[in-house]
N, C-alpha and C positions, 0 to 999 in steps of 0.2 A: 383366697382364690375365688370363692363365690362372689365376694364383695367386688373384686376387680372385674369379674365377668359382668356383673350387673351394671357397673359404671360404663363398660364398653358398650353394652346394649343401649343404655340411655343416650350415650354420645352419638351412636349411630342413628337412633331414632330422631334425635334433634336435628341431625344433618339431612336425613332422607325425608322426614315428614315435618318439615318446618311449617310454622303457622303463618299464613299470609296476613299482612297487615302492617300497622305501625303502632308504636308505643311512644310515649313521651318520657324522657329521662332527664329531669332537671330542665335545662333550656334546650336540650337536644331532642331530635326525633330519630328513632331507630326504625328503619323500614326493612321488612323481611319479605323477599319476593316469593316465598313459599315454593321454591323450585327444588327439584330433586338434587341438583348440584347447588347447594345452599348459597344464596347471595343475601347478605345482610349489610346494610350500610347506615351510617349515622350522619345526619344533617344538623349543622349548628343552627339553632333557631334564631340567632341574632345576625348571622352573616351570610347564610345560605351555603357556606363551605361544607363539602363532604369531608368529615374528619376521620372516618374509619370505613374501610371496605373489607369485608370478610367473605372470601369465596371458598366454599368447602372447608370452612373453619380456619383458613389461613389469612392472616392480616396482610393485605396488599398495599394499604395506604402508607405512603411515606410522610414525613413531616412537611408542613407547608400547605396541606389541604388540596383537594380537588375542587376546582372553582372556575368561575368566569374571570377573564382577564388575569389580574394579579390579586383577585379578591374584591368583592363589592364593598368591603368595610362593614357596612350595616345594611340590612334589608328587612322588610316585613315578610315573615315566613309563615305560610299557611299550609297545613297538611290535612288531607281529607281522603276518605274512601269514596270511590265512585263506581257505580255499576252502569255499564252501557252495553246494550245488546246482549244482556245476560252474562257479560264478562266483568270480572272484578279488577279494579285498578286502585293503586295509591297514587295520588296526584299532589306533588309539592309545588307550590307557587311562591316565588320570591319576587318582591316588588321593590323598586327604588323609584326615584323621581324620573329616571330616564329609560328604565327597561323593566320588563317582566320576564322572568326566567322560569321555565317549567322542567320538572323532573317527574317522569311517569314510570311506574312499574306495573306490568301486566302479570296477573297471578300465574305462577308456575314457570315464568321465564327468567333466566339469568341475564336480563338486559335492563339498562336504564335508558329510557327514551327521553330525549331532551329537545327543547325548543326555546328560542330566545327572541322576544319581541323588543325592538328598540325604537324609542322616539327620537333619539339622537345618538351619535357615537359616544359611548360612555367616557366620562372624565377619568375613570380609573385606568385608561390605556387602551391597548388594542382589543378588539372584540374577538376573543378567543376563548375556547374551553380547554382547560389543561387538567389532565389527570396525573398527579404526582404519585408515582407508584414505587414500591420498594425495589431497588436495583438488585438486591440480594436474592429476590424471588423471580423478578422479571427483567433479566439483564439484556435480552436480545431484542433486536428491532426488525420489523418487516414493513415493506418489501426490500429495502436497500441495504440491510445489514449494518456493518461496522462504519459506514461512511459518516454517520451522524453520532457515533459513540465517542464522546469526548472524555470519558472517564479515564484517569491515568495519564492525562496530558503532561508532556514534559516542557512545553513552551507555548507561548501565544504568538500567532502569526499576525492577526489583525483584529483590532477592536477588542471586544470581550466575547467573541463568538466563533473565531476560527483558531484551531489549536493543532499541535503536532502530537500524535499518538503513535508509538511504534514506528516512527519515521515517516508517517503519512499525515497529510493535512486532513482534519476532520471538522465538521460544523453541523449544527442542527439544520442549517439551511440546505444541506446536501441530501435531505430526506424528502424533497418535494416531488410532487406529481402534478401534471397538468389537470385542471378540473375535468376536462373531457375524458381523461383516462382513469379517473379515480375509482378505486374499489376499497377494500379493507386496508387500513393502516393499523399496525399492531405492535405490541410489545409482548414478549413471551418468555417462558422459562419454567423451571421446576422439574421434578422427577417424572411427573405425569403430564408435563408440557401444558401449562395453562396459557391460553391466548387471551389477552385483553385488547380489544380492537375498537376503533371508531368506524362506523358506517355512516356516511353522510349522503342523504338523497340529494337530488339536483340542487346545487347551491344558488337558487334563483334570486336570493336577496343579497348575496355578496356582490362584490364589484370586480371588474377585471376581465370578464369574458371567458371563453372556453379554454384559453391557453394559460390562464393565470395559475401560478403555483406558489405554495407557501410551506412553512415548516410543518412536519408531521410527527417526528419523534426525536428523542435525544436522551441517551443514557449519559447523564452528566456526573455520575458517581454517587452523589448523595441521593439521587432519585432517577428513575427512568421516566421521562415525561412523554406523555401521549397527548397530542394536540388536535383540535379542530379550529383552524383559523377561519373566521367568518369575514373579518375585515382587518387589514393592516396597512401600514405605510410602506410595505416592502415592494418597491417598484410599482407604486400606485399610479395607474393611468386613467382612473375613472372615479368620479365622486362616489362617496359612500351612499348607500340607500338607507333611508330612515322611514319610520312608521311602517315597518315591515317585520314579518316573522322570519327568523332564520331557523330552518329545520323543517320537520324533525330530523335529528341526528341521533345516533345510537351508540352508547357505550356497552359493548357486549363482552360476556365472559364465557369461555368455552374450553372444553377438553377434547373437542372434535376437530381441531385444526382451524384453519382460517375461514371465516364465514364469507359469503358472497353478497354483495350489495343487491344483486338481482333477486335474492330471496327475502329481502327485508320488506315488511308490510307495515306501514304507519297509517293506513287509512282509518284506523279506529280513532285517531285524533279528532275526527269529525264529531264524535259524541262526547268530547271532554271539555267543551267550552274554552278552547285555546284561542286567545286574542290573535287575530291576523291569519288564522288557519283557513285556507280555501280548499274545500274538498274537490274531488275530481268533477263532481256534478256542477260545480260553479266555474268550471274552466272550459277553454276551447282549444282548438288545434289549428295549425297551418300545414297544409300539404301542397306539394307541387313537384316541379322538376328543376334541378340545377343543371345548367349546361355550360359548355365552354371550358371546363377544367380538364386538362389532359389526364388520361387514365393513370399516369404514374404518380399522381398526387392524391392525397386524401381530400375529399370534397366536404367541406364543413359549412353548414348554414347556421347563422347566429341571429337571434332577435334580442333587442334590448329597449328599455325605456327607463324612466327614473325610478320605477318601482320593482322591476324584475329583469332577469336575463335568462335566456334559454339557448340551447344549441342541439344539433343532431348531425350525424354523419350520413350523407346521401349514399344510396346504393350504387352499384357499378353502372347502372343506367341513368343515374342522376335523381331517381325518385327519393323523396323524403317526406316524413311526417314529424312534426315537432313533438316535444313532450307536451303534457297537459299544461296550458299557459293561463295565467290570470287574465281576465278581460282587460283590454286596453288597446292603445295604438302604439305600434312598435316600429323601430328601424330594423331592417333586415339586411344582413351582410353575408356575402359569399366569399369563402377563402379557398385558395388552392394551397393545401397544407395550412400554413398560418399567414399566408400572404393575401391581403385583401384585394379582391378583383372585381367586386360589384357591391353597390349599396342601393337599397330601395327604402323609401320612407312611407309612412302612412299606412302600414299594414295593420288592419283592424281585427281584433280577436273578440269574439262574443261567447258567453257561457253557453255550453251545449251545442256549439256550432263548429264546423270546420271551414276555415277560409282557404280558398284556392289561390295560390300565388306562386308563379314561376320566377326564377331569377337566372340571369345569364352573365357570364364573365364579360367585362368590358375591355379586357386585354385585346390589343390589336396586333395584327401580324406586322412584322418589320423585317428589313434586310439586315440580319445580324452578321457582323463581320467576325465576331467571336463573343463568347460568354464564359465567365468563370463562375461556377456554382449555378444553382437553380433558384428561381423566385418562389421560395416556400416559407418565407418569414423566419427562417432559422439558419444558423451557420453550417448547415449540413455538409459534411465531407471535408471541411477546411481543417487546417492544422489545429490539433487539440480539441476539436469540436466533439470528439468521441469521449472526452474525459472531463470537461469543465463542469458538467452538472454535478459531479460527485467529488471534486477536489479543487483546491486553490491553484491559481496559475503558477505559484511558486513551487508546487509539489515536484519532487524529483522524478515522478513518473510522467510528467509532462515533457513533450518535445521542447527543445530550447526556443525561447522567444527572441529571435534576432530579425533585423531587417532582411527582407526577402526580395530576391529578384526572380520573378515568375515569367517563364517563357511560354507564350501561347503555342500549343501544338506539341510541346515536349515535356513541360513540367507536369507533374501529377497534381490533382486537385488538393490532396492533403499537404502540399507544400505551401499553399496560399494561407495566410494567417486568418483565423476566425475573428481576431480582434486586433486593433491597432492602438497600442499604448504610446502616448506622446513621447515618453522618455525611455522606452524599453525597446521596441522593435520598429520604430518609425524611421523611414517610410516604407511602403511597399512599392516596388518597381515592376512594371509590366512591359515586357519586350514582345514585339510581334512584327510580322512581315506582311505587307500588302502588295498584291500584284499590280494594283493601280491606285492612284491617289483619288479619293472621293472629293467632290466639291465641298461638302460639309458633312458633319457627322455629329452624333450625340453619344456622349459617354454617360451611362446611367450607373450610379453607385447606390445600390439599395442597402440600407442598414436596418438593424432590428432594435438597437438600444444605444443611447448615448449616455455617457457619464461625464459630469463636470463640464458640460458645454462642448464636448469634442464633436467635430464634424470634419468631413473630408475636403481637402483642397487639391485640385488636380493640376498637374503640369503636363502638357502634351508637347513633346519635343522641346522647342525653345519657348513655347507660348504658355503662360501661366493664367489659369482661370481665376476669376474673381472669387475671393473667399466668401463662402455662403454665410448667412446670418446664423447665430447660435440657435440650436433647437430648443424646444420647450424643455425646461429643466424638470427632471425627476429627482427629487431629493432623497436618493437611496442608492446604496452600493448595488452594483449589478454583477458583472462577470465574476468577481471574487466571491460572491455568494451563490454562484451557479445559476444566475438569472441572465436571460438574454432578450426578453421581450419588453419593449417599450412602446414608443409611438410609431416605430417603423418608418423613419424618414427616408425618402427617396430623393436623391439629388441628380438632376439632369444637367449635364454640362454641355452647352452648345459650342462645338468646336468649329471655328471659322474656316472657310475655304482657304486652302493653301497651307494649312497647318500640318495635316497628315501628308505623307509622301509615299510614292511607290518605293518598295524596299523596306528597310528596317525603320521601325518607329519605337519610341519609348514614352510610356505614360508613368508618371510618379504620383502616387496618392499619399498625402501627408495628413496626419491627424493634427488639427489645430484647435486651440482654445485659449481664451484669456485667463483661464484658471491654471492652477498647478496642483501637484500632489506628489506623494512618494511612491516610487516603484509601480505596483499594480493599482494603486489608488490615484495615479495621475490620470489626466483626461484620456478617455478612450472611447471607441465605438466598436460595435460588432457588425461584421459584414453579413449580408444576405446573399447578394450576387453583384457582379460587375459585368457590364455588357457595353460593347461598342457597336452602334448600328447606324444605318443611314435611312 
């Protein structure tokens, strides 16, 4: 009995009073955070993979490793103790010919701080961090729950990433959040509810802008995977940034619920000799007023150049201040929602300075005869737009995808299709009545994303508009993965005088393409808004 009691005391002491630091065990490094909720992890000295993660004595690591991309294969790994501003750290540096990856532990914290400097996009694949964790311990996903849990699938719907589970379509892609909205993304479970989360500070070195979204988590059965995607080819609309530092980003371990990004502090990186890290003292700001965006829309201001991207949401009166930006010259963009309404070039940012720069919408007033939807860069309010982010178009919970006849003035907005699939629900017909015939008019068809070269061709009464040229190709699935944002092509159709008549009129919009595909992978585009104006 006394022997068992002594063992219990020793085990408790080991957990509660762990020794901060690292030790080498063969070719591996074992790092102890010295935290009250013990965090001990093991790094392979030849590959940089994390091969074991023990939190409060429980092994969380699944097979396959926690790693960059699908593993670096081999890397030069250096581990050292560092003291900066009287605080102790363990710093792991992994180097290959194309990147340097950092893992930092701050004494007493159950966190792994990470950052990744790249000279070029790594040859090993997508630039992502993936924590492969035991699904038996951490089966649940946050914030979207089961939509991305593919464990126990009974059938495959599409490719190797959309499945049926309990009669519902599921995919890791359905776990995505817009960059501008990101907070903690987590997996969790256990009798005392352990949360393992990724907190990513402003993704200045990624590509895609404020509305880009990518995979966050996936309980795939053999492991529950927690991701931070820095770059990928998933609906890629912007070149990757290179010779930049991605991060810091944080892998956190908690028994106190879901952490908040606003509480994260990574400023101590300034004292750790991290390649590419720019402290706040080396950054500048842009402030000003955004005008011309109706109050019903979110007003977003975005800055970008080849080295960085930033954004902020303007206040109700249009005032804004950017995040802390790296010095350079930027293009500045104004959005109403996600719809681009102004661009300004040559915005200069200097370290320690605030640049004053206003921006105003360039949208002009027009005589609108009718409008379906709003110019917000999203398929807001349309048929199935409330569902597609978290399920496949084939899901039984979706409303039926059929050709639609929409009558202006009597049909509801949610009867108009969010997407037009060439061989599924093509075309959409719009009927409307005019009190008098205009001499000429413009039909504007605003879209958000095209797949397989799809674009709209309009027929107005008996007159058929010229087929527009194919849009710039994005080599990635879209709506079936819950994606809707591409280049946002807007098609203006000039309707000749005499085409529209007093009384009843009909416009037919058809999805056309020289490509083909099966069911929901045949050419399609997503609507933003449709308007007839003079």
